Each structure stands twice: as structure tokens, then as C-alpha cells.
C-alpha positions in Angstrom: -81.9 10.4 -72.8 -80.7 13.9 -71.4 -77.4 15.9 -72.6 -75.8 14.8 -68.9 -76.6 11.4 -69.2 -74.9 10.9 -72.7 -71.8 12.6 -71.5 -72.0 10.3 -68.3 -72.3 7.3 -70.9 -69.4 8.7 -72.8 -67.0 9.2 -69.9 -67.9 5.7 -68.7 -67.2 4.2 -72.0 -63.8 6.2 -72.5 -62.9 5.1 -69.1 -63.2 1.4 -69.9 -61.4 1.7 -73.0 -58.4 3.5 -71.0 -58.5 0.4 -68.7 -58.5 -2.1 -71.6 -55.6 -0.2 -73.1 -53.6 -0.2 -69.9 -54.1 -3.7 -69.5 -53.2 -4.6 -72.9 -50.1 -2.4 -72.4 -49.2 -4.0 -69.3 -49.8 -7.7 -70.9 -47.4 -6.6 -73.6 -44.9 -5.1 -71.3 -44.6 -8.4 -69.5 -44.5 -10.7 -72.7 -42.6 -8.7 -75.4 -39.0 -9.1 -75.2 -38.6 -5.7 -77.4 -40.3 -3.8 -73.9 -37.3 -4.9 -71.9 -33.2 -4.0 -72.2 -31.7 -5.7 -75.1 -28.7 -7.4 -75.9 -26.9 -6.6 -79.2 -25.5 -9.5 -80.8 -21.6 -10.0 -81.0 -19.7 -7.9 -83.6 -16.9 -8.4 -85.9 -13.8 -8.5 -83.8 -15.8 -10.1 -81.0 -14.5 -13.2 -79.5 -17.2 -15.0 -77.7 -16.4 -18.1 -75.3 -19.6 -20.1 -73.9 -18.6 -22.3 -70.5 -20.9 -25.2 -70.5 -21.1 -27.4 -67.8 -22.4 -30.2 -69.9 -22.5 -31.0 -73.6 -25.6 -29.2 -75.1 -26.2 -26.4 -72.6 -24.4 -23.9 -75.1 -27.0 -25.0 -77.5 -29.9 -24.5 -75.1 -29.1 -21.0 -74.1 -27.1 -19.7 -76.5 -27.2 -20.9 -80.1 -29.2 -18.0 -81.6 -26.9 -15.7 -79.9 -23.6 -17.7 -81.4 -25.3 -17.9 -84.7 -25.8 -14.4 -84.6 -22.2 -13.6 -83.6 -20.9 -15.9 -86.5 -23.1 -13.9 -89.1 -21.8 -10.8 -88.1 -18.0 -12.1 -88.2 -17.2 -12.8 -84.6 -15.6 -15.8 -83.2 -17.2 -18.4 -81.4 -15.4 -21.0 -79.1 -17.3 -23.4 -76.3 -15.7 -25.2 -73.5 -17.5 -28.4 -72.1 -16.5 -28.7 -68.3 -17.8 -32.1 -68.3 -19.0 -34.6 -71.1 -22.3 -35.3 -69.3 -21.6 -38.8 -68.8 -23.8 -39.3 -65.7 -27.1 -39.3 -67.5 -28.9 -42.4 -66.2 -31.7 -42.1 -68.3 -30.3 -41.5 -71.6 -27.4 -44.5 -70.9 -30.3 -47.0 -70.5 -32.0 -45.8 -73.8 -28.9 -45.4 -75.5 -27.3 -48.9 -74.5 -30.4 -51.0 -73.9 -30.0 -51.7 -70.3 -31.9 -50.9 -67.2 -28.8 -51.1 -65.1 -26.2 -48.9 -66.9 -22.8 -49.5 -65.5 -19.6 -47.5 -65.8 -18.6 -48.8 -69.2 -22.0 -47.5 -70.4 -21.6 -43.9 -68.8 -18.0 -43.9 -70.3 -19.7 -44.6 -73.7 -22.2 -42.0 -73.2 -19.5 -39.3 -72.8 -17.5 -40.4 -75.8 -21.1 -40.3 -77.7 -21.8 -36.9 -76.5 -18.5 -35.5 -77.6 -19.0 -36.6 -81.0 -22.8 -34.9 -81.1 -21.1 -31.8 -79.9 -18.3 -31.8 -82.6 -21.3 -32.5 -85.3 -23.7 -30.0 -83.9 -21.2 -27.2 -83.7 -20.3 -27.6 -87.2 -23.9 -27.2 -87.8 -23.6 -23.9 -86.2 -20.5 -23.1 -88.0 -18.5 -23.5 -84.9 -15.1 -25.1 -86.3 -13.6 -28.5 -83.9 -10.5 -26.2 -83.3 -12.7 -23.8 -81.5 -14.1 -26.9 -79.2 -12.3 -27.4 -75.9 -13.3 -30.8 -74.1 -12.1 -30.9 -70.5 -13.7 -34.4 -69.2 -14.1 -33.4 -65.7 -17.1 -35.5 -63.9 -20.6 -35.0 -64.7 -22.4 -34.2 -61.3 -18.5 -33.8 -59.9 -17.9 -30.0 -60.3 -19.5 -28.6 -57.0 -17.7 -31.5 -54.9 -14.5 -30.4 -56.6 -15.1 -26.6 -55.7 -15.9 -27.2 -52.2 -12.8 -30.1 -51.8 -10.2 -28.1 -53.0 -6.9 -30.6 -52.9 -9.1 -33.4 -53.0 -9.4 -36.3 -55.8 -13.2 -36.5 -56.9 -14.6 -39.9 -58.6 -17.1 -39.7 -61.1 -20.4 -41.0 -59.7 -20.9 -42.1 -63.4 -17.9 -43.6 -64.9 -16.1 -44.3 -61.7 -13.0 -42.7 -62.8 -10.7 -40.5 -61.0 -9.0 -38.7 -63.8 -10.1 -37.4 -67.2 -10.8 -40.7 -69.5 -11.3 -39.0 -73.1 -8.4 -38.6 -75.4 -10.2 -35.6 -77.1 -10.0 -33.7 -73.9 -7.6 -30.9 -73.4 -5.3 -32.9 -70.7 -6.1 -36.6 -70.9 -5.3 -38.1 -67.5 -5.5 -35.2 -65.4 -6.7 -36.1 -61.9 -10.3 -34.9 -60.9 -9.2 -32.1 -58.7 -10.0 -28.4 -58.6 -6.6 -27.3 -59.4 -6.4 -29.0 -62.5 -9.8 -27.8 -63.6 -8.9 -24.3 -63.0 -5.6 -24.6 -64.8 -7.6 -26.1 -68.0 -9.9 -23.2 -68.1 -7.0 -20.5 -67.8 -5.4 -22.5 -70.7 -8.8 -21.8 -72.6 -9.1 -18.3 -71.7 -5.5 -17.8 -72.9 -6.1 -19.4 -76.0 -9.3 -17.7 -77.0 -8.8 -14.4 -75.3 -12.6 -13.8 -75.5 -14.1 -10.3 -75.2 -17.6 -11.7 -74.1 -17.9 -14.9 -71.9 -21.3 -16.6 -71.2 -21.3 -19.2 -68.2 -24.5 -20.1 -66.1 -25.7 -17.8 -63.5 -24.8 -18.5 -59.8 -28.4 -19.4 -58.9 -28.9 -21.9 -61.5 -30.5 -25.2 -59.7 -28.2 -27.5 -61.3 -25.0 -27.8 -59.0 -22.7 -28.1 -62.0 -24.2 -25.2 -63.5 -24.0 -22.9 -60.4 -20.5 -24.4 -59.7 -19.3 -23.5 -63.2 -20.6 -20.3 -62.4 -18.7 -19.5 -59.3 -15.7 -20.9 -60.8 -15.8 -19.0 -64.2 -16.5 -15.7 -62.4 -13.6 -16.0 -59.7 -11.1 -16.9 -62.8 -12.4 -13.7 -64.5 -11.8 -11.5 -61.4 -7.9 -12.0 -62.0 -8.0 -10.5 -65.9 -7.3 -7.2 -65.9 -9.5 -5.3 -68.5 -11.3 -8.7 -68.4 -14.3 -9.5 -71.0 -17.7 -8.7 -70.8 -19.4 -11.4 -68.5 -23.0 -12.6 -69.1 -24.9 -15.5 -67.1 -27.5 -17.7 -68.6 -30.1 -19.9 -66.9 -31.0 -23.3 -67.9 -32.7 -25.1 -64.8 -34.8 -23.3 -62.5 -38.6 -24.4 -61.0 -41.2 -23.3 -63.7 -38.7 -22.1 -66.0 -39.0 -22.0 -69.1 -42.9 -21.4 -68.5 -44.7 -22.7 -70.5 -42.6 -25.7 -70.5 -43.3 -26.7 -73.8 -42.2 -25.5 -77.3 -43.5 -21.9 -77.8 -41.8 -20.3 -80.8 -43.8 -17.4 -81.1 -43.9 -16.5 -76.9 -40.6 -14.7 -75.1 -38.3 -16.4 -72.9 -38.8 -14.3 -69.6 -37.0 -14.7 -66.2 -38.6 -16.6 -63.0 -40.3 -14.1 -60.9 -38.3 -14.7 -57.9 -35.2 -13.9 -60.3 -36.7 -10.6 -61.8 -34.4 -8.3 -59.6 -31.4 -9.6 -61.8 -29.9 -7.7 -64.6 -31.5 -9.0 -67.4 -30.8 -8.7 -71.0 -33.3 -10.1 -73.8 -31.8 -11.2 -77.1 -34.3 -11.3 -80.0 -33.3 -13.9 -82.3 -33.5 -13.1 -86.2 -35.4 -15.8 -88.1 -32.0 -17.2 -89.6 -30.7 -17.5 -85.8 -34.2 -19.1 -84.9 -33.6 -22.0 -87.6 -30.1 -22.5 -86.7 -30.8 -23.0 -83.1 -33.6 -25.5 -83.9 -31.3 -27.3 -86.1 -28.5 -27.7 -83.5 -30.8 -28.6 -81.0 -32.0 -31.5 -82.8 -28.6 -32.5 -83.5 -28.4 -33.7 -79.8 -30.2 -36.8 -80.8 -28.8 -39.0 -77.3 -30.3 -36.5 -75.2 -33.5 -35.7 -77.0 -34.3 -39.4 -76.2 -34.6 -38.4 -72.4 -38.1 -37.4 -72.1 -37.4 -34.6 -69.5 -34.3 -33.0 -71.9 -36.7 -33.5 -74.9 -39.2 -31.0 -73.3 -36.2 -28.6 -71.8 -34.8 -28.4 -75.1 -37.9 -27.5 -76.9 -39.0 -25.2 -74.2 -35.8 -22.8 -74.9 -37.2 -22.5 -78.6 -38.6 -19.0 -78.0 -38.4 -15.3 -79.6 -35.4 -14.4 -77.8 -32.6 -15.8 -75.5 -32.0 -14.7 -71.9 -28.9 -13.4 -70.4 -28.1 -11.8 -67.0 -25.5 -9.3 -66.5 -22.7 -10.9 -64.2 
């Protein structure tokens, strides 16, 4: 082989290696949380408030972030807008019935409140930092879109908060009362960081809760940092299974949002797994079982609101 042929072969080899390296770098850039903008954990002096449309959303989206904050000396509080009392599958399984009625859904709501208290105790959030509002599951968007109208729960059939653990037992299911309760929680917790659902979450309770939270925070002078989390979207998380060594990445159609990745320390990953397992009634629902496990990843994902 001549000298020119050897040089040509060497050039081809270098080019191939370069293309392979570029491909590997591109894959890593897309699949490694450390390549994207990172979110720092809450620090001592921070007061984190997680706004959860349903009981368990706080754990699915932000248990790792909350655990890291607690380790660093921050305060963490959670406000549950509903008690998740309209999950038919869960009510069927827990109450051994194929036709759950209003009493079954009410029992489901009470059960989930107790699960939340136990789950947050595992994380280290005291009972006094948990706020249960008790508004209707599947009824937050109708309340937001029909101000002044009293909404009937599609699950329990009630038109007022039925839970004695709630912030305002007996409050009618109308937007004015929900906003009042949320303002009370904001006043009592004085958060420096608020986490709530993003506005484009596919679940109507989530998107409505995100809109309502943003609207209330707009009236706070020098308000807290506001971050959004995504739970329900098509093909999200991907893959839709437990993948603890893979990153949690946003769906391509929402890639334009200002996403921040929170890489979890091993201790925070363990804490999140324990908290998710504490929600036993929801993990009996096959879909929710898969959903919870799909959020066991190397990082959590938040968007600047």
C-alpha cells in the first residue's frame, strides 16, 4: 500500500471516530440531566410549599426535592387541594365493589388523607405542615370556570367540604372559598419557593390548580420563586416504567419550556421510593402503580413559571 493510501485510510478512520464521538456526545447531552440547567436544592431559611391537586402528586413530582430541602434545613409544607376522592378503580379495589357509591368515594378520601399524613411523616414533614382543603376531585376546573357556582363532587356527591381534617370543614364548593383557603395557607407558610402543576398538564385538576396558584401569587409583592411540575402528559415519562438509572426528560412537544433538572442524591432517591410505597391504596390501581414507578429516576423535573 502506498503512502498516500495509508494517509487516506487514516483520515477515514479519524473521520469515523469523530462522527461516533459526536453521536455519543449528542446522546449524552439529551439523556444526562447534568447537561441541562440544574436546580439547586432548597437551603436553610427557605420555606417550600408544594401545591398538590391530589394526594400523592407531591410525592410523584417533588419528594426528592423536598427530602433534599429537609436535609439542608429548609421547611417543607404541602397543601392538598382535593383528597383524591373520585378514583373509581381504587374505590372498587379497596371497598371490594364493582359499583362504588358516594359512601365508598368518601371512605377513599378519608383513607388517602391518612396515607398522606403517614407518607409525609416518612419524609420528615410534620403534621402541622400539611393542609387538606377537601375540594372535589375532578371539580377544580369546573370551579375555576364557573365562579360563584356551587359545584357537586362527581364522586362523593357532596357540595361542601366533608372532611373534619380539612382547613375549612363545611365550606361550599365554590371558587371564592377555595381561593380563600389557599390564601390562608400562603399567609401561614410564607413560602420562598412554591411548586405547583404546569399549566399544560393534561389532567384538568392539575392545569386548573396551576392557573389558580399563579393567579394568587401575582398579587404577592416580592413573591416566592414559582416552579411548575408535570405529572400527566402523553408518552411521559418515557419509558413508562421504573428506570432508576435513566433521567426524567420533558416530552419533545414541551421542550420549549424553561426546564430545570434537579439531580437527586442517593439519600433522596431512597426517601422518594419509601414515600411512594406508602401510598398503598393508589398503588393498587394498575395505571397509578406504573405512573409512580415511572417517576423513580435520577432527577426530578421543574419548569420556571
